[in-house]
Jmol script that loads the backbone (N, CA, C; Angstrom):
load data "model"
ATOM      1  N   MET A   1       1.680  22.723   7.527  1.00  0.00           N
ATOM      2  CA  MET A   1       1.486  21.336   8.150  1.00  0.00           C
ATOM      3  C   MET A   1       2.311  20.861   9.461  1.00  0.00           C
ATOM      4  N   PRO A   2       1.331  19.726  10.017  1.00  0.00           N
ATOM      5  CA  PRO A   2       2.110  19.986  11.589  1.00  0.00           C
ATOM      6  C   PRO A   2       3.229  19.169  11.185  1.00  0.00           C
ATOM      7  N   ARG A   3       4.119  19.336  12.356  1.00  0.00           N
ATOM      8  CA  ARG A   3       5.253  17.950  12.510  1.00  0.00           C
ATOM      9  C   ARG A   3       5.088  17.201  13.520  1.00  0.00           C
ATOM     10  N   GLU A   4       5.433  16.059  13.668  1.00  0.00           N
ATOM     11  CA  GLU A   4       5.557  15.132  14.626  1.00  0.00           C
ATOM     12  C   GLU A   4       7.082  14.433  14.839  1.00  0.00           C
ATOM     13  N   ILE A   5       7.296  14.937  16.193  1.00  0.00           N
ATOM     14  CA  ILE A   5       8.881  14.424  16.666  1.00  0.00           C
ATOM     15  C   ILE A   5       8.975  12.766  16.430  1.00  0.00           C
ATOM     16  N   ILE A   6       9.690  12.364  15.803  1.00  0.00           N
ATOM     17  CA  ILE A   6       9.891  10.524  15.923  1.00  0.00           C
ATOM     18  C   ILE A   6      10.955  10.518  17.164  1.00  0.00           C
ATOM     19  N   ALA A   7      10.952   9.762  17.764  1.00  0.00           N
ATOM     20  CA  ALA A   7      12.356   9.232  19.067  1.00  0.00           C
ATOM     21  C   ALA A   7      12.093   8.112  19.036  1.00  0.00           C
ATOM     22  N   SER A   8      13.411   7.303  19.067  1.00  0.00           N
ATOM     23  CA  SER A   8      13.744   5.695  19.716  1.00  0.00           C
ATOM     24  C   SER A   8      14.549   5.667  21.063  1.00  0.00           C
ATOM     25  N   ALA A   9      14.223   4.894  21.904  1.00  0.00           N
ATOM     26  CA  ALA A   9      15.253   4.289  22.782  1.00  0.00           C
ATOM     27  C   ALA A   9      16.286   3.747  22.062  1.00  0.00           C
ATOM     28  N   LEU A  10      16.213   3.038  20.773  1.00  0.00           N
ATOM     29  CA  LEU A  10      17.116   2.209  20.642  1.00  0.00           C
ATOM     30  C   LEU A  10      18.228   2.512  19.732  1.00  0.00           C
ATOM     31  N   ALA A  11      18.264   4.033  19.415  1.00  0.00           N
ATOM     32  CA  ALA A  11      18.995   4.916  19.256  1.00  0.00           C
ATOM     33  C   ALA A  11      19.948   6.078  20.162  1.00  0.00           C
ATOM     34  N   PRO A  12      20.690   6.451  19.810  1.00  0.00           N
ATOM     35  CA  PRO A  12      21.372   7.413  20.867  1.00  0.00           C
ATOM     36  C   PRO A  12      20.407   8.356  20.870  1.00  0.00           C
ATOM     37  N   ALA A  13      20.058   9.101  21.945  1.00  0.00           N
ATOM     38  CA  ALA A  13      19.419  10.439  22.438  1.00  0.00           C
ATOM     39  C   ALA A  13      20.283  11.530  21.750  1.00  0.00           C
ATOM     40  N   ALA A  14      19.684  12.604  21.445  1.00  0.00           N
ATOM     41  CA  ALA A  14      19.997  13.529  20.568  1.00  0.00           C
ATOM     42  C   ALA A  14      20.962  14.066  21.521  1.00  0.00           C
ATOM     43  N   ILE A  15      22.339  14.517  21.021  1.00  0.00           N
ATOM     44  CA  ILE A  15      23.869  15.258  21.652  1.00  0.00           C
ATOM     45  C   ILE A  15      23.367  16.683  21.317  1.00  0.00           C
ATOM     46  N   GLY A  16      22.011  17.459  20.579  1.00  0.00           N
ATOM     47  CA  GLY A  16      22.436  18.870  20.843  1.00  0.00           C
ATOM     48  C   GLY A  16      21.130  19.060  20.732  1.00  0.00           C
ATOM     49  N   PRO A  17      20.528  20.095  20.177  1.00  0.00           N
ATOM     50  CA  PRO A  17      19.090  20.971  20.033  1.00  0.00           C
ATOM     51  C   PRO A  17      18.657  20.610  18.839  1.00  0.00           C
ATOM     52  N   TYR A  18      18.006  19.487  18.500  1.00  0.00           N
ATOM     53  CA  TYR A  18      17.822  18.631  17.706  1.00  0.00           C
ATOM     54  C   TYR A  18      16.627  17.482  17.940  1.00  0.00           C
ATOM     55  N   SER A  19      16.349  17.056  17.036  1.00  0.00           N
ATOM     56  CA  SER A  19      15.197  15.367  17.093  1.00  0.00           C
ATOM     57  C   SER A  19      16.020  14.377  16.788  1.00  0.00           C
ATOM     58  N   GLN A  20      15.749  13.328  17.198  1.00  0.00           N
ATOM     59  CA  GLN A  20      16.302  11.885  16.076  1.00  0.00           C
ATOM     60  C   GLN A  20      15.751  12.088  14.551  1.00  0.00           C
ATOM     61  N   ALA A  21      14.289  12.548  14.854  1.00  0.00           N
ATOM     62  CA  ALA A  21      13.643  12.759  13.579  1.00  0.00           C
ATOM     63  C   ALA A  21      12.617  13.564  13.086  1.00  0.00           C
ATOM     64  N   VAL A  22      11.637  13.996  12.395  1.00  0.00           N
ATOM     65  CA  VAL A  22      10.664  14.946  12.489  1.00  0.00           C
ATOM     66  C   VAL A  22      10.198  14.265  11.202  1.00  0.00           C
ATOM     67  N   ARG A  23       8.528  14.024  11.488  1.00  0.00           N
ATOM     68  CA  ARG A  23       7.662  13.848  10.052  1.00  0.00           C
ATOM     69  C   ARG A  23       6.882  14.868   9.800  1.00  0.00           C
ATOM     70  N   ALA A  24       7.032  14.914   8.646  1.00  0.00           N
ATOM     71  CA  ALA A  24       6.294  16.212   7.881  1.00  0.00           C
ATOM     72  C   ALA A  24       5.232  15.411   6.695  1.00  0.00           C
ATOM     73  N   GLY A  25       4.003  15.271   7.388  1.00  0.00           N
ATOM     74  CA  GLY A  25       3.267  14.633   5.896  1.00  0.00           C
ATOM     75  C   GLY A  25       3.519  13.428   5.749  1.00  0.00           C
ATOM     76  N   ASP A  26       4.179  12.805   4.752  1.00  0.00           N
ATOM     77  CA  ASP A  26       4.573  11.237   4.268  1.00  0.00           C
ATOM     78  C   ASP A  26       5.706  11.178   4.521  1.00  0.00           C
ATOM     79  N   THR A  27       6.985  12.672   4.662  1.00  0.00           N
ATOM     80  CA  THR A  27       8.096  12.652   4.832  1.00  0.00           C
ATOM     81  C   THR A  27       8.555  12.435   6.166  1.00  0.00           C
ATOM     82  N   VAL A  28      10.021  12.049   6.311  1.00  0.00           N
ATOM     83  CA  VAL A  28      10.312  11.708   7.559  1.00  0.00           C
ATOM     84  C   VAL A  28      11.681  12.191   7.056  1.00  0.00           C
ATOM     85  N   TYR A  29      12.632  13.071   8.128  1.00  0.00           N
ATOM     86  CA  TYR A  29      13.506  13.754   7.732  1.00  0.00           C
ATOM     87  C   TYR A  29      14.458  12.656   9.507  1.00  0.00           C
ATOM     88  N   LEU A  30      15.297  11.938   8.748  1.00  0.00           N
ATOM     89  CA  LEU A  30      16.082  11.228   9.858  1.00  0.00           C
ATOM     90  C   LEU A  30      17.324  12.306  10.077  1.00  0.00           C
ATOM     91  N   SER A  31      17.556  12.396  11.623  1.00  0.00           N
ATOM     92  CA  SER A  31      19.380  13.357  11.770  1.00  0.00           C
ATOM     93  C   SER A  31      20.262  12.550  11.374  1.00  0.00           C
ATOM     94  N   GLY A  32      21.341  13.432  11.400  1.00  0.00           N
ATOM     95  CA  GLY A  32      22.732  12.440  11.180  1.00  0.00           C
ATOM     96  C   GLY A  32      22.866  11.415  12.710  1.00  0.00           C
ATOM     97  N   GLN A  33      22.950  10.344  12.188  1.00  0.00           N
ATOM     98  CA  GLN A  33      23.475   9.627  13.336  1.00  0.00           C
ATOM     99  C   GLN A  33      25.184   8.926  13.260  1.00  0.00           C
ATOM    100  N   ILE A  34      25.586   9.177  14.352  1.00  0.00           N
ATOM    101  CA  ILE A  34      27.217   8.384  14.332  1.00  0.00           C
ATOM    102  C   ILE A  34      27.149   7.002  14.937  1.00  0.00           C
ATOM    103  N   GLY A  35      28.267   6.411  15.111  1.00  0.00           N
ATOM    104  CA  GLY A  35      28.462   5.090  15.521  1.00  0.00           C
ATOM    105  C   GLY A  35      28.496   5.121  17.005  1.00  0.00           C
ATOM    106  N   LEU A  36      27.607   5.627  17.736  1.00  0.00           N
ATOM    107  CA  LEU A  36      27.268   6.221  19.255  1.00  0.00           C
ATOM    108  C   LEU A  36      26.571   4.316  19.591  1.00  0.00           C
ATOM    109  N   ASP A  37      26.830   3.542  20.494  1.00  0.00           N
ATOM    110  CA  ASP A  37      25.966   2.673  21.369  1.00  0.00           C
ATOM    111  C   ASP A  37      24.755   3.238  21.743  1.00  0.00           C
ATOM    112  N   PRO A  38      23.596   2.831  21.992  1.00  0.00           N
ATOM    113  CA  PRO A  38      22.241   3.923  22.413  1.00  0.00           C
ATOM    114  C   PRO A  38      22.500   3.657  23.879  1.00  0.00           C
ATOM    115  N   GLN A  39      23.019   2.790  24.391  1.00  0.00           N
ATOM    116  CA  GLN A  39      23.271   2.335  25.938  1.00  0.00           C
ATOM    117  C   GLN A  39      24.158   2.710  26.616  1.00  0.00           C
ATOM    118  N   SER A  40      25.148   3.137  26.407  1.00  0.00           N
ATOM    119  CA  SER A  40      26.676   3.748  26.546  1.00  0.00           C
ATOM    120  C   SER A  40      26.521   4.985  26.454  1.00  0.00           C
ATOM    121  N   MET A  41      26.101   5.334  25.320  1.00  0.00           N
ATOM    122  CA  MET A  41      26.532   6.665  24.469  1.00  0.00           C
ATOM    123  C   MET A  41      27.786   6.947  24.111  1.00  0.00           C
ATOM    124  N   GLN A  42      28.522   6.017  24.334  1.00  0.00           N
ATOM    125  CA  GLN A  42      29.690   5.955  23.923  1.00  0.00           C
ATOM    126  C   GLN A  42      30.222   5.554  22.071  1.00  0.00           C
ATOM    127  N   LEU A  43      31.169   6.110  21.571  1.00  0.00           N
ATOM    128  CA  LEU A  43      31.394   5.617  20.536  1.00  0.00           C
ATOM    129  C   LEU A  43      31.949   3.926  19.834  1.00  0.00           C
ATOM    130  N   VAL A  44      31.721   3.553  19.062  1.00  0.00           N
ATOM    131  CA  VAL A  44      31.691   1.804  19.091  1.00  0.00           C
ATOM    132  C   VAL A  44      33.688   1.869  18.545  1.00  0.00           C
ATOM    133  N   GLU A  45      34.208   0.612  18.596  1.00  0.00           N
ATOM    134  CA  GLU A  45      35.805   1.062  18.061  1.00  0.00           C
ATOM    135  C   GLU A  45      35.805   0.573  16.634  1.00  0.00           C
ATOM    136  N   GLY A  46      36.403   1.465  15.742  1.00  0.00           N
ATOM    137  CA  GLY A  46      36.667   0.977  14.626  1.00  0.00           C
ATOM    138  C   GLY A  46      35.702   1.223  13.579  1.00  0.00           C
ATOM    139  N   PHE A  47      36.570   1.720  12.436  1.00  0.00           N
ATOM    140  CA  PHE A  47      35.361   2.284  11.311  1.00  0.00           C
ATOM    141  C   PHE A  47      34.040   1.143  10.996  1.00  0.00           C
ATOM    142  N   GLU A  48      34.273  -0.185  10.749  1.00  0.00           N
ATOM    143  CA  GLU A  48      33.146  -1.207  10.397  1.00  0.00           C
ATOM    144  C   GLU A  48      32.369  -0.883  11.299  1.00  0.00           C
ATOM    145  N   ALA A  49      32.422  -1.104  12.495  1.00  0.00           N
ATOM    146  CA  ALA A  49      31.819  -1.295  13.786  1.00  0.00           C
ATOM    147  C   ALA A  49      30.831   0.153  13.541  1.00  0.00           C
ATOM    148  N   GLN A  50      31.811   1.331  13.282  1.00  0.00           N
ATOM    149  CA  GLN A  50      30.556   2.531  13.755  1.00  0.00           C
ATOM    150  C   GLN A  50      29.597   2.365  12.469  1.00  0.00           C
ATOM    151  N   ALA A  51      30.240   2.168  11.357  1.00  0.00           N
ATOM    152  CA  ALA A  51      29.656   2.096  10.276  1.00  0.00           C
ATOM    153  C   ALA A  51      28.644   1.519  10.153  1.00  0.00           C
ATOM    154  N   GLU A  52      28.719   0.284  10.675  1.00  0.00           N
ATOM    155  CA  GLU A  52      27.275  -0.836  11.100  1.00  0.00           C
ATOM    156  C   GLU A  52      26.503  -0.334  12.289  1.00  0.00           C
ATOM    157  N   ARG A  53      27.149   0.380  13.232  1.00  0.00           N
ATOM    158  CA  ARG A  53      25.975   0.881  14.154  1.00  0.00           C
ATOM    159  C   ARG A  53      25.635   2.389  13.624  1.00  0.00           C
ATOM    160  N   VAL A  54      26.019   3.084  12.592  1.00  0.00           N
ATOM    161  CA  VAL A  54      25.154   4.271  11.815  1.00  0.00           C
ATOM    162  C   VAL A  54      24.100   3.768  11.724  1.00  0.00           C
ATOM    163  N   PHE A  55      23.910   2.711  10.782  1.00  0.00           N
ATOM    164  CA  PHE A  55      22.871   2.394  10.245  1.00  0.00           C
ATOM    165  C   PHE A  55      22.103   1.453  10.840  1.00  0.00           C
ATOM    166  N   GLN A  56      22.185   0.857  11.964  1.00  0.00           N
ATOM    167  CA  GLN A  56      21.745   0.374  13.175  1.00  0.00           C
ATOM    168  C   GLN A  56      20.607   1.284  13.360  1.00  0.00           C
ATOM    169  N   ASN A  57      21.310   2.651  14.212  1.00  0.00           N
ATOM    170  CA  ASN A  57      20.710   3.755  14.980  1.00  0.00           C
ATOM    171  C   ASN A  57      19.451   4.392  13.841  1.00  0.00           C
ATOM    172  N   LEU A  58      19.809   4.221  12.445  1.00  0.00           N
ATOM    173  CA  LEU A  58      19.180   4.954  11.558  1.00  0.00           C
ATOM    174  C   LEU A  58      17.972   4.163  11.261  1.00  0.00           C
ATOM    175  N   GLN A  59      18.214   2.906  11.529  1.00  0.00           N
ATOM    176  CA  GLN A  59      17.041   1.994  11.031  1.00  0.00           C
ATOM    177  C   GLN A  59      16.115   1.923  12.434  1.00  0.00           C
ATOM    178  N   ALA A  60      16.619   2.044  13.614  1.00  0.00           N
ATOM    179  CA  ALA A  60      15.941   1.845  14.761  1.00  0.00           C
ATOM    180  C   ALA A  60      15.149   3.452  14.720  1.00  0.00           C
ATOM    181  N   VAL A  61      15.504   4.502  14.189  1.00  0.00           N
ATOM    182  CA  VAL A  61      14.738   5.504  14.080  1.00  0.00           C
ATOM    183  C   VAL A  61      13.617   5.233  13.008  1.00  0.00           C
ATOM    184  N   ALA A  62      13.837   4.920  11.918  1.00  0.00           N
ATOM    185  CA  ALA A  62      12.867   4.750  11.175  1.00  0.00           C
ATOM    186  C   ALA A  62      12.023   4.069  11.353  1.00  0.00           C
ATOM    187  N   GLU A  63      12.029   2.670  12.227  1.00  0.00           N
ATOM    188  CA  GLU A  63      11.146   1.426  12.585  1.00  0.00           C
ATOM    189  C   GLU A  63      10.524   2.477  13.692  1.00  0.00           C
ATOM    190  N   ALA A  64      10.780   3.721  14.508  1.00  0.00           N
ATOM    191  CA  ALA A  64       9.845   4.116  15.219  1.00  0.00           C
ATOM    192  C   ALA A  64       8.893   5.352  14.598  1.00  0.00           C
ATOM    193  N   ALA A  65       9.361   5.310  13.447  1.00  0.00           N
ATOM    194  CA  ALA A  65       8.334   6.080  12.409  1.00  0.00           C
ATOM    195  C   ALA A  65       7.222   5.346  11.949  1.00  0.00           C
ATOM    196  N   GLY A  66       7.575   3.959  12.115  1.00  0.00           N
ATOM    197  CA  GLY A  66       6.539   3.254  11.389  1.00  0.00           C
ATOM    198  C   GLY A  66       6.953   2.471  10.076  1.00  0.00           C
ATOM    199  N   SER A  67       8.014   2.781   9.980  1.00  0.00           N
ATOM    200  CA  SER A  67       8.825   2.330   8.403  1.00  0.00           C
ATOM    201  C   SER A  67      10.331   1.687   8.476  1.00  0.00           C
ATOM    202  N   SER A  68      11.348   1.634   7.685  1.00  0.00           N
ATOM    203  CA  SER A  68      12.659   1.293   7.648  1.00  0.00           C
ATOM    204  C   SER A  68      13.092   1.995   6.375  1.00  0.00           C
ATOM    205  N   LEU A  69      14.623   1.757   6.741  1.00  0.00           N
ATOM    206  CA  LEU A  69      15.578   2.348   5.544  1.00  0.00           C
ATOM    207  C   LEU A  69      15.223   1.715   4.279  1.00  0.00           C
ATOM    208  N   ALA A  70      14.068   0.963   4.144  1.00  0.00           N
ATOM    209  CA  ALA A  70      14.145   0.610   2.791  1.00  0.00           C
ATOM    210  C   ALA A  70      12.978   1.412   2.034  1.00  0.00           C
ATOM    211  N   GLN A  71      12.263   2.405   3.014  1.00  0.00           N
ATOM    212  CA  GLN A  71      11.639   3.561   2.009  1.00  0.00           C
ATOM    213  C   GLN A  71      12.484   4.733   2.051  1.00  0.00           C
ATOM    214  N   ALA A  72      13.868   4.436   2.292  1.00  0.00           N
ATOM    215  CA  ALA A  72      14.762   5.653   2.066  1.00  0.00           C
ATOM    216  C   ALA A  72      14.595   6.321   0.880  1.00  0.00           C
ATOM    217  N   VAL A  73      14.616   7.632   0.428  1.00  0.00           N
ATOM    218  CA  VAL A  73      14.879   8.003  -0.871  1.00  0.00           C
ATOM    219  C   VAL A  73      15.746   9.012  -1.053  1.00  0.00           C
ATOM    220  N   LYS A  74      16.643   9.105   0.437  1.00  0.00           N
ATOM    221  CA  LYS A  74      18.025  10.121  -0.077  1.00  0.00           C
ATOM    222  C   LYS A  74      18.734   9.832   1.179  1.00  0.00           C
ATOM    223  N   ILE A  75      20.070   9.518   0.969  1.00  0.00           N
ATOM    224  CA  ILE A  75      20.826   9.202   2.225  1.00  0.00           C
ATOM    225  C   ILE A  75      21.925  10.062   2.058  1.00  0.00           C
ATOM    226  N   ASN A  76      22.846  10.850   2.948  1.00  0.00           N
ATOM    227  CA  ASN A  76      23.977  11.230   2.820  1.00  0.00           C
ATOM    228  C   ASN A  76      24.712  10.641   3.920  1.00  0.00           C
ATOM    229  N   ILE A  77      25.838  10.237   3.455  1.00  0.00           N
ATOM    230  CA  ILE A  77      27.281   9.973   4.420  1.00  0.00           C
ATOM    231  C   ILE A  77      28.424  10.745   4.528  1.00  0.00           C
ATOM    232  N   TYR A  78      28.653  10.997   5.677  1.00  0.00           N
ATOM    233  CA  TYR A  78      29.660  11.769   5.654  1.00  0.00           C
ATOM    234  C   TYR A  78      31.298  10.974   6.064  1.00  0.00           C
ATOM    235  N   LEU A  79      32.175  11.332   5.532  1.00  0.00           N
ATOM    236  CA  LEU A  79      33.551   9.979   5.755  1.00  0.00           C
ATOM    237  C   LEU A  79      34.469  10.885   6.279  1.00  0.00           C
ATOM    238  N   THR A  80      35.621  10.614   7.148  1.00  0.00           N
ATOM    239  CA  THR A  80      37.013  11.389   7.621  1.00  0.00           C
ATOM    240  C   THR A  80      37.528  10.497   6.691  1.00  0.00           C
ATOM    241  N   ASP A  81      37.489   9.869   6.108  1.00  0.00           N
ATOM    242  CA  ASP A  81      38.758   9.289   5.199  1.00  0.00           C
ATOM    243  C   ASP A  81      37.762   8.337   4.006  1.00  0.00           C
ATOM    244  N   LEU A  82      38.043   8.897   3.007  1.00  0.00           N
ATOM    245  CA  LEU A  82      36.970   8.439   1.456  1.00  0.00           C
ATOM    246  C   LEU A  82      37.837   6.878   1.251  1.00  0.00           C
ATOM    247  N   ALA A  83      38.626   6.404   1.630  1.00  0.00           N
ATOM    248  CA  ALA A  83      39.141   5.158   1.584  1.00  0.00           C
ATOM    249  C   ALA A  83      38.266   4.300   2.162  1.00  0.00           C
ATOM    250  N   HIS A  84      37.553   4.558   3.132  1.00  0.00           N
ATOM    251  CA  HIS A  84      36.729   3.774   3.513  1.00  0.00           C
ATOM    252  C   HIS A  84      34.937   3.827   2.607  1.00  0.00           C
ATOM    253  N   PHE A  85      35.371   4.106   1.766  1.00  0.00           N
ATOM    254  CA  PHE A  85      34.213   4.347   0.470  1.00  0.00           C
ATOM    255  C   PHE A  85      33.377   2.860   0.359  1.00  0.00           C
ATOM    256  N   ALA A  86      34.361   2.026  -0.362  1.00  0.00           N
ATOM    257  CA  ALA A  86      33.746   0.656  -0.401  1.00  0.00           C
ATOM    258  C   ALA A  86      33.125  -0.141   0.636  1.00  0.00           C
ATOM    259  N   LYS A  87      33.798  -0.429   1.765  1.00  0.00           N
ATOM    260  CA  LYS A  87      33.373  -0.563   2.948  1.00  0.00           C
ATOM    261  C   LYS A  87      31.605  -0.066   3.415  1.00  0.00           C
ATOM    262  N   VAL A  88      31.606   1.207   3.402  1.00  0.00           N
ATOM    263  CA  VAL A  88      30.102   1.734   3.767  1.00  0.00           C
ATOM    264  C   VAL A  88      29.040   1.065   2.536  1.00  0.00           C
ATOM    265  N   ASN A  89      29.489   1.561   1.157  1.00  0.00           N
ATOM    266  CA  ASN A  89      28.758   0.736   0.334  1.00  0.00           C
ATOM    267  C   ASN A  89      28.465  -0.495   0.978  1.00  0.00           C
ATOM    268  N   GLU A  90      28.807  -1.790   1.066  1.00  0.00           N
ATOM    269  CA  GLU A  90      29.039  -2.949   1.387  1.00  0.00           C
ATOM    270  C   GLU A  90      28.150  -3.009   2.611  1.00  0.00           C
ATOM    271  N   ILE A  91      28.281  -2.413   3.756  1.00  0.00           N
ATOM    272  CA  ILE A  91      26.904  -1.998   5.248  1.00  0.00           C
ATOM    273  C   ILE A  91      25.745  -1.297   4.464  1.00  0.00           C
ATOM    274  N   MET A  92      25.814  -0.589   3.858  1.00  0.00           N
ATOM    275  CA  MET A  92      24.572   0.142   3.461  1.00  0.00           C
ATOM    276  C   MET A  92      23.894  -0.736   2.918  1.00  0.00           C
ATOM    277  N   GLN A  93      24.154  -2.143   1.803  1.00  0.00           N
ATOM    278  CA  GLN A  93      23.569  -2.735   1.078  1.00  0.00           C
ATOM    279  C   GLN A  93      22.799  -3.553   1.995  1.00  0.00           C
ATOM    280  N   ARG A  94      23.412  -3.850   3.291  1.00  0.00           N
ATOM    281  CA  ARG A  94      22.501  -4.537   3.920  1.00  0.00           C
ATOM    282  C   ARG A  94      21.168  -4.120   4.650  1.00  0.00           C
ATOM    283  N   TYR A  95      21.054  -2.768   4.739  1.00  0.00           N
ATOM    284  CA  TYR A  95      19.889  -1.866   5.327  1.00  0.00           C
ATOM    285  C   TYR A  95      18.874  -1.390   4.018  1.00  0.00           C
ATOM    286  N   CYS A  96      19.395  -1.197   2.679  1.00  0.00           N
ATOM    287  CA  CYS A  96      18.647  -0.706   2.006  1.00  0.00           C
ATOM    288  C   CYS A  96      18.796  -1.710   0.607  1.00  0.00           C
ATOM    289  N   ALA A  97      17.487  -1.809   0.176  1.00  0.00           N
ATOM    290  CA  ALA A  97      17.736  -2.710  -0.941  1.00  0.00           C
ATOM    291  C   ALA A  97      17.353  -1.889  -1.904  1.00  0.00           C
ATOM    292  N   GLU A  98      17.497  -2.633  -3.014  1.00  0.00           N
ATOM    293  CA  GLU A  98      17.074  -2.180  -4.608  1.00  0.00           C
ATOM    294  C   GLU A  98      15.629  -1.894  -4.696  1.00  0.00           C
ATOM    295  N   PRO A  99      14.992  -0.747  -5.353  1.00  0.00           N
ATOM    296  CA  PRO A  99      15.772   0.213  -6.053  1.00  0.00           C
ATOM    297  C   PRO A  99      16.654   1.147  -5.035  1.00  0.00           C
ATOM    298  N   PHE A 100      17.637   1.273  -5.011  1.00  0.00           N
ATOM    299  CA  PHE A 100      18.609   1.852  -3.975  1.00  0.00           C
ATOM    300  C   PHE A 100      18.085   3.745  -3.645  1.00  0.00           C
ATOM    301  N   PRO A 101      18.359   4.231  -2.616  1.00  0.00           N
ATOM    302  CA  PRO A 101      17.941   5.432  -2.439  1.00  0.00           C
ATOM    303  C   PRO A 101      19.119   6.648  -3.009  1.00  0.00           C
ATOM    304  N   ALA A 102      18.459   7.554  -3.611  1.00  0.00           N
ATOM    305  CA  ALA A 102      19.513   8.648  -4.076  1.00  0.00           C
ATOM    306  C   ALA A 102      20.451   8.761  -2.980  1.00  0.00           C
ATOM    307  N   ARG A 103      21.843   9.551  -3.286  1.00  0.00           N
ATOM    308  CA  ARG A 103      23.196   9.181  -1.869  1.00  0.00           C
ATOM    309  C   ARG A 103      23.709  10.044  -2.113  1.00  0.00           C
ATOM    310  N   ALA A 104      24.640  10.943  -1.395  1.00  0.00           N
ATOM    311  CA  ALA A 104      25.811  11.780  -1.516  1.00  0.00           C
ATOM    312  C   ALA A 104      26.575  11.186  -0.386  1.00  0.00           C
ATOM    313  N   ALA A 105      27.983  11.011  -0.742  1.00  0.00           N
ATOM    314  CA  ALA A 105      29.048  10.735   0.025  1.00  0.00           C
ATOM    315  C   ALA A 105      30.164  11.595  -0.060  1.00  0.00           C
ATOM    316  N   LEU A 106      30.430  12.260   1.029  1.00  0.00           N
ATOM    317  CA  LEU A 106      31.417  13.249   1.378  1.00  0.00           C
ATOM    318  C   LEU A 106      32.605  12.951   2.103  1.00  0.00           C
ATOM    319  N   GLY A 107      33.483  13.763   1.979  1.00  0.00           N
ATOM    320  CA  GLY A 107      34.736  13.511   2.593  1.00  0.00           C
ATOM    321  C   GLY A 107      34.661  14.667   3.449  1.00  0.00           C
ATOM    322  N   VAL A 108      35.019  14.599   4.995  1.00  0.00           N
ATOM    323  CA  VAL A 108      34.686  15.719   5.588  1.00  0.00           C
ATOM    324  C   VAL A 108      35.942  15.375   6.691  1.00  0.00           C
ATOM    325  N   ALA A 109      36.848  16.517   7.095  1.00  0.00           N
ATOM    326  CA  ALA A 109      37.812  16.958   7.899  1.00  0.00           C
ATOM    327  C   ALA A 109      37.321  16.523   9.333  1.00  0.00           C
ATOM    328  N   ALA A 110      36.269  16.633   9.759  1.00  0.00           N
ATOM    329  CA  ALA A 110      36.240  15.760  11.320  1.00  0.00           C
ATOM    330  C   ALA A 110      34.554  15.612  11.667  1.00  0.00           C
ATOM    331  N   LEU A 111      34.084  14.901  12.254  1.00  0.00           N
ATOM    332  CA  LEU A 111      32.844  14.635  13.019  1.00  0.00           C
ATOM    333  C   LEU A 111      32.778  14.837  14.452  1.00  0.00           C
ATOM    334  N   PRO A 112      31.434  15.047  15.014  1.00  0.00           N
ATOM    335  CA  PRO A 112      31.252  15.073  16.394  1.00  0.00           C
ATOM    336  C   PRO A 112      31.516  13.972  16.944  1.00  0.00           C
ATOM    337  N   ARG A 113      32.402  14.031  17.830  1.00  0.00           N
ATOM    338  CA  ARG A 113      32.743  13.094  19.047  1.00  0.00           C
ATOM    339  C   ARG A 113      34.208  12.459  18.386  1.00  0.00           C
ATOM    340  N   GLY A 114      34.851  13.002  17.554  1.00  0.00           N
ATOM    341  CA  GLY A 114      35.755  12.134  16.711  1.00  0.00           C
ATOM    342  C   GLY A 114      35.314  10.934  15.712  1.00  0.00           C
ATOM    343  N   ALA A 115      33.822  10.710  15.481  1.00  0.00           N
ATOM    344  CA  ALA A 115      33.334   9.894  14.782  1.00  0.00           C
ATOM    345  C   ALA A 115      34.047   9.581  13.502  1.00  0.00           C
ATOM    346  N   LEU A 116      34.106   8.212  12.921  1.00  0.00           N
ATOM    347  CA  LEU A 116      34.580   8.245  11.643  1.00  0.00           C
ATOM    348  C   LEU A 116      33.827   8.034  10.535  1.00  0.00           C
ATOM    349  N   VAL A 117      32.317   7.851  10.804  1.00  0.00           N
ATOM    350  CA  VAL A 117      31.155   8.437   9.479  1.00  0.00           C
ATOM    351  C   VAL A 117      30.163   8.754  10.467  1.00  0.00           C
ATOM    352  N   GLU A 118      29.139   9.419   9.672  1.00  0.00           N
ATOM    353  CA  GLU A 118      27.732  10.026   9.673  1.00  0.00           C
ATOM    354  C   GLU A 118      26.723   9.915   8.926  1.00  0.00           C
ATOM    355  N   ALA A 119      25.686   9.778   8.704  1.00  0.00           N
ATOM    356  CA  ALA A 119      24.594   9.433   7.775  1.00  0.00           C
ATOM    357  C   ALA A 119      23.554   9.917   8.547  1.00  0.00           C
ATOM    358  N   ASP A 120      22.587  10.348   7.225  1.00  0.00           N
ATOM    359  CA  ASP A 120      21.043  10.802   7.657  1.00  0.00           C
ATOM    360  C   ASP A 120      20.576  10.212   6.769  1.00  0.00           C
ATOM    361  N   ALA A 121      18.999  10.354   6.614  1.00  0.00           N
ATOM    362  CA  ALA A 121      18.398   9.801   5.712  1.00  0.00           C
ATOM    363  C   ALA A 121      16.923  10.556   5.651  1.00  0.00           C
ATOM    364  N   VAL A 122      16.272  10.692   4.307  1.00  0.00           N
ATOM    365  CA  VAL A 122      14.988  11.562   4.048  1.00  0.00           C
ATOM    366  C   VAL A 122      14.096  10.103   3.749  1.00  0.00           C
ATOM    367  N   LEU A 123      12.810   9.624   4.518  1.00  0.00           N
ATOM    368  CA  LEU A 123      12.141   8.576   4.137  1.00  0.00           C
ATOM    369  C   LEU A 123      10.925   9.267   3.589  1.00  0.00           C
ATOM    370  N   VAL A 124       9.759   8.467   2.662  1.00  0.00           N
ATOM    371  CA  VAL A 124       8.770   8.580   2.422  1.00  0.00           C
ATOM    372  C   VAL A 124       8.008   7.557   2.576  1.00  0.00           C
ATOM    373  N   LEU A 125       6.819   7.627   3.194  1.00  0.00           N
ATOM    374  CA  LEU A 125       6.302   6.412   3.949  1.00  0.00           C
ATOM    375  C   LEU A 125       4.939   6.446   2.839  1.00  0.00           C
ATOM    376  N   GLY A 126       4.659   4.860   2.887  1.00  0.00           N
ATOM    377  CA  GLY A 126       3.517   5.047   1.909  1.00  0.00           C
ATOM    378  C   GLY A 126       3.710   4.125   0.959  1.00  0.00           C
TER     379      GLY A 126
END
end "model"
wireframe off; spacefill off
backbone 0.3
color backbone group
């Protein structure tokens, strides 16, 4: 099955050897996004702003694939502080409607660039 690389200028450029997303058939795998502003490539300040930016970045890549986070079937969220769990739920609901995707939320010791939250997603098109 051929792979198609998906990229959006409205999301941060990859900061390592990976693509923003890869489409294989009707499935799109979105790489993890942290709260980087795509213009400055700097982290936005504070947990809420970072979480909002994470979902904005994921949405931009989903749109570049001709879709949206409404087509997400799986989202993984990584938090450096699980006390932010309720806030990330609140923000996620602005981007994902019912029926909600499957999801994992994990507490982690650290994330790239000192980010407080990261998320990735899998979309099924059609």
